N, C-alpha and C positions, 0 to 999 in steps of 0.2 A: 376557367370556370365555364362549362358549357351550358349549365342551367343556373338560374338565379337562386340565391339563398334568402330564406325568410328567417329573421332572428327574433326570438321571444326572450324577453328579459324578465325574470321573476323578481318582483319588488313589492310584494303584498304584505310581508311580515312587519311586525313592530320591532322585534329585536329586544326581548326582555333583558338580556344580559348587558345591554348598553346602559341600563338604569337611566332611562331618558323618557321624557314625555313626547319626544319627536320620533317619527318613524326612522328606522336605522339608516335607510338609504338617503335621508336628508342630511345626515352628518357630513362634514367636509373633511377632505384631506387634499393637501396640495392646492388649495384655493378653489376646488370644485366639489360639489356633492358627490358622494360615492356613485350614485346613479348616473350623474352626468358623465363621469369618467367612462362608465360602461357604454352609455349611449354614444359617446364620441368614438369609442373603439368600434362599436357596431357600425357606425356610419362609414367607416373605412371599408366595410365589407358588403354593405347593402344600402340601397336607396331608402330614404326615411319612410316611404309608404310601405316598406317591407320590414320595418322594425316595430315590434309590438311590446309594450310594457304592461305587465300585469300588476295592477295596483289593488290595494286593499285597505290597510290601516292608513288613515289620513290621506285618502285617495286624492282629494282635490289639491292638497298641498303638494303631494308628490307630482301630480300632473303639472302644476304651475312651476315646479322646480326645473322641469326639463326645458332647456333653452333651444332645442333643435326643432325647427318647424317641420311639420309633416309626420312626425312620429305619432303612432296610434296607440290607444290605450284600451285595455280590457280590465273590467273590474271584477275582482274575486271577493264577493261579499262575505263568504265564509271560507276560511282557510282549511283545506282538507288534504294538504300535501302537494308535492311538486307535480305529480301526475295530474291531479285535479286542476292545478293552476294553468297547465297547458291545455287540458281538455276543454275548459270553459271558453277558450278562444277558437273552438272548432269552426264556428260560423264565419269568422273573419279570416282564418288562416288556411282551412282545409282546401279551399278553392285555388290556392296559390301553388303552382307547380314548383319543381326543383327540389331544394333541400331545406330542412328545418334545423336550425341551430338553437340550442338552449343555453342561455347565460344567466347570471345572477347579478342583481343590482348591488350586492354588497361585496363583489369581487372585482375591485377596480384595477388590480395590477396586471391583469391579463394583457399581453402584448398582441398587437395586430398580427405580427409575424407568426406567433404561435397559433392563433386561430386560423390564419391562412393555411398553415400546414395541416391542421385538422380537417379543414374543408377539402384540401387537395387530396388527402388520403381517402376521404369518402368519395369524392367525385371521380377520382382516377381508378378506383377499384370496383369490386362487385359487391361489397358489403352493404347490408341494409342500414347499418349505422356504425359510427366510430365514437367511442368514448375516450375522454382524456384521463390518463392515469399517471401515477408517479410512484417511485420507490421511496418509502419512508422508513426511517429507522424505528420510529414508534408510530404505527398507523392507528393507534387506539381511537375509537370513535368513528373511523371511516369504514365504508364498505370495502370489502376485499374483492379484487378482480379474479374470477375463476376462469382459467383458460383450459382448452383442450390440448391434445398432443401437438396439434399444428399451430398453436399459438392464438387461435381464435377465442373470443370471449364466449363462455357458456352462460355466465350470469354474474351477478354482483350479490354478495352475501353481506348483510349488515352486521354490525358488531354484536348486537343482542341475539342474532339468530345463528351465528357461526359456530361450527364445531372447533375443538382445539386445533385440529389440523388446518382448517380454513383460516382461523385467526392467526396462525403462524405465518401466513402469506403477508409479505410486506408491500405488495403492489396495491395501492389504494386508488379507489375511484374518486376523481376530482369533481364529478357531477356535471361536467360540461360535455354536451353531446352534439353530434351532427348526424341526422337521419335522412334517409330518402323520404321525402314528405309523403308520397303516396302510400308507402308501406307503413309509415308511422300512423297515419290517420286510419288506415285499414284495420290496424290491430290495437289501437290505443284503448278501445273499450274492454279489452281483455285484462287490463289492469284492475285488480280487485283489492279492496281494503282488508286483506287477510293478514292483519298485523295487530299488535296490542293497541296501537293508536287509532286503528280503524281509518287510516288515511290511504290515499292513492299515491304510490311512489313511482317515479320515473325509473328507478333502479330495477323495476320488474321488466322493463322493455327488452333488454338483451335476451333474457330467458324466453320471453314471449316470441320474439322474432326467430330464435333458434327453433322453437317448437313448430313454427310455420315453415321451416326449411330454409331459412336465410342465415347468413353469417353476420356476425358482429365483430368488429376489430377494436383494438385499443391503441392509442397513440401515447407513448410514455414521454413525459416531459422531464427535463433535467432538474428543474427547481420547483418543488411542490408549492413553495410560497407564492409563486406567480398566480396560482389558481385558488388560493385559500380565501375564504370569506372572512369578513370582519365581524367579530362577535362582542367585543368589549372595548373599553376606552384605551386600554393598553395597546391592543392591536391597532386601533385607529391611530394612535400616536406613532406607532412604528411605521404604518403605511404612509402617514403624512411625512415622516422623515425620509422615506424612500422616494416619494414624489419630489420633495424639496431638493434632495441630492441630485436626482435626475435632471431637474430644471437648472440647477446651478451649473452642472457639468455642460449642459447644452448651451447655456448662455456664454460660458467661458470659451467653449469651442467656437463660438461665432465671433470672438474678438472682443469680449467685454472683460475688464479687469474687476474681479471681486476681491476686496481686501479682507482677509480672514473669512473666506466664503462660508464656513460652517456656521457663522453667526448671522448670515443674511437670509431673509425670507423673500422668495419671489414666487408669485402665483403662476399657475400653468399658462394662462392666456397672455401674460406679459410679453411685450416685445422690446428689446433693447438694442440700440445700434452699436456699431463698431467703435472701439476706442473710448467708450464710456467707462467711467470708474465709479464703482459703488463701494462705499466705505462700510466699516464694521457696524453690525446691528441695524442696518437699514432694512425697511420693509417696503417692497414694491408689489402692490396688490391689485386685484381685480383685472380689468382690461387695459391697464396702463400701457402706453406706447412712449418710449424714450428714444430720441434721435442719437446721432453720432457725436462723439467727443463731449459728452455731458459729464457732470459729476453730481452724484447724490451723496450728501454728507452723512456722517455717522449718526445713527439713531434717528434718521429721518423716516417719515412714512409718506409714501406717494400712492394714492389709490384712485383708480378709474380716471386717470388724467393723461393728457397728451403733452409731452415736452419735445420741442423741436431741437435741432442741433445746437450745440454750444451752450446749453442751459446749465446753470449751476444752482444746486439746492444746498444751502449751508446746513451744518449739523443741527440736529434737533428741530427740524422744520416739519410741518405737516401740510401736505398738498392734497386736496380732495376734489374730485370732479371739476378740474380746471384745465385750461389750455394756456400753455406758456410758449410764446413764439421764440424765434431765434435769439440767442444771446441773453435771455432774461437771467437775472440773478435774484434769488430769493433766500433770505435767511442770513446768518443762523437764527434759530428761534423764531422763524416766521410761521404764520398760520394762514393758509389760503383755504378757507373753510369749505366753500362750495360754489360752484357755477361761476368761477371767475375766468376772465380772458385777459391775459397780460401780453401786450404787443412787444415787438422786438426791441431789445435793448433796455427795457424797463428794469428798475431796481426796487426790490422790496426788502427792507432791512430787518434788523433784529427787533423782535417784539412788535411787529406790524401784523395786523389781522385784516384780511380781505373777505368779504362775503358778497356774492352776486355783484361783483364790481368789474368794470372794464377799465384797464389802464392803457393809455396810449403809448406809442413808441417813445422810448427815452424818458418816460415819466419816472419820478423818484419819490419814494416814501421810505426814507432810510432808518427812521427810529420811531418806536413807541407811538403807533397810530392805529386807529380803528376806522376802516373805510368800508361801509356797508351800503349796498344798493346805490352804487355810484357810477357815474360816467366821467372818467378823468381823461382829459385830452393829452395829446403828445407834449412832451417836454415840460409837463407840470411838475413843480416841486412842492411836496407836502412836508411841512415842518414837523419836528418832533412834538408829540403830544396832541396832534390834531385828531379830532373825532367828527364823524358825521352822525348827527342825531337823527337816525332814520325811523325811529318808532315813537309814535305819539301816545302810546297806551292802547290804541285800537287798530291803527293801520301802519303799514310801512310806506315810507316816502323816499323819493330819489333825490340825489344830489348830482348836479352837473357842473363840471369845472372845465372851462374852455382851454384851448391850447395855449401853452406858454404861461399860464397863470402861476403866481407864487403865493403859497399859503403859509403864513408865518407860524412859528412854533406856538403850541398850546392854544390853537384856534378851535372854536366850537361852531360847526356849521349845522344849523337847525333846518332840517329838510321839511317840506320841499324847498329847495333853494337852487339858484343858478348863479354861478360866478363866471363872468365873461372872459373871453380870451385876453391874455396879457394883463389881467387885473392883478392887484396886490391885496393881500389881506394882512393887516397889521398883526403882529404877534400878540397873543392873549385876547383876541377879539371873539365876541359871541355874535355871529352873523345870522340875522333872522330875515333879512330882506335881500332881494337880488342886487348884485354888484355889476355895474355895466363893464363892458370891455375897457381895458386900459385904465380903469379907475382904481383908487385906493379905498378899500373898505376898512373902516375902523369901528369897532363896537366894544368900547371899554370905558370905564369911568376915568375922569381926569385925576391924575396923581396930585395928592396934597401932602406936604410935609409939615408936621406940627412940631415946632422946635421945643426941646426939653421935655417932651411928653414922656419918654421912657424913663428919664431920671426922676420925674415927679411920681411915676407909678411905683418905682422901687422904694422911694421915700415913704410913700403911703403904706406899702406892704410891711415895712419895718415898724410902723407906728403901733 
């Protein structure tokens, strides 16, 4: 590429056929918004300062959805067609030399390699522009590409305006263009709203450039589905399936075992290390990173979390926004709700819930516990039925448990509370005051046995 490429992504429409209150480009497929997919593709071809997104409906939400720093935005307050969407960016884009590529925020399947080929055809030849086309068995609704005897593009005829002969053509315009920027901006004002919708269409540009003595070419792609836009929920589901399948194949190619892969959901940004095993119906979401030789159990959900090597997540467990160090075991049926950090070798067992808790190396909570807003030292043992009472009705409070402490079963730790290193908490205790290091904390009533009490009760009940 001898000259740089500027990319404009049209993303101003609402998408009425989606039957949604959200702008179409905000819907997700494969774990990312449709628009973010297109921005990520564009980023492979141009620096962010040369990527412009045209926004309109829910403009601020669409801006906020783009995760790529440096991308620039142009607001189209009134939608008057594809040509108008590009024209309003004249002040920002016309001063940029090189080439201008037009993409759409609802066409996320376009591959970088395809767009590189489009750019190459434009930059290596003499054409003023190259459009992307495809042979379709049924091109109804698409503009037809009209070529001359040499194969150059004379124009694009829309479905409603075509003659029977023109509509018999099966080469359809995909709406993706790469123009010489100087010629595009020189002639763009010649687009006129001479159509029933009174809108400005980019499809007029091939004919305009031809009139000015320039040639326009077409690059035919093999699979028209790659360039198709998403218009309804069924198409969104199909695109999601395609992205999911691509991701699963890429993950398996990198050395990960997926058991019944068609049942497993993995988002686009997820990273998984070699020899990790993911069991059926697991979901690995967001920006999760999983190390080598891990296991994610069946029906588990791991989102936006980091798992080091040798971590095992048991079946039906949920891990969210948490860090699990080397060799941690969690589950089955564990819930690491949010913002937890579990040090190497710790064990979190069935029906244990953690929230904003740090567990030290080798600590254990193997059964039926709630540990919220807690700092738990290394090699602490948390007995079954233990809970940290972290909320007083108005504020959250922290619980600190020192290294090597032992908390007996069915203990209630009323925060704010501190239990010293090496201390013991007697089973069934309600602890409301600090326990010093190496001390025994007991907080329960003395047992009293009343002889013959049950027999007397039964006798009275029969009376």
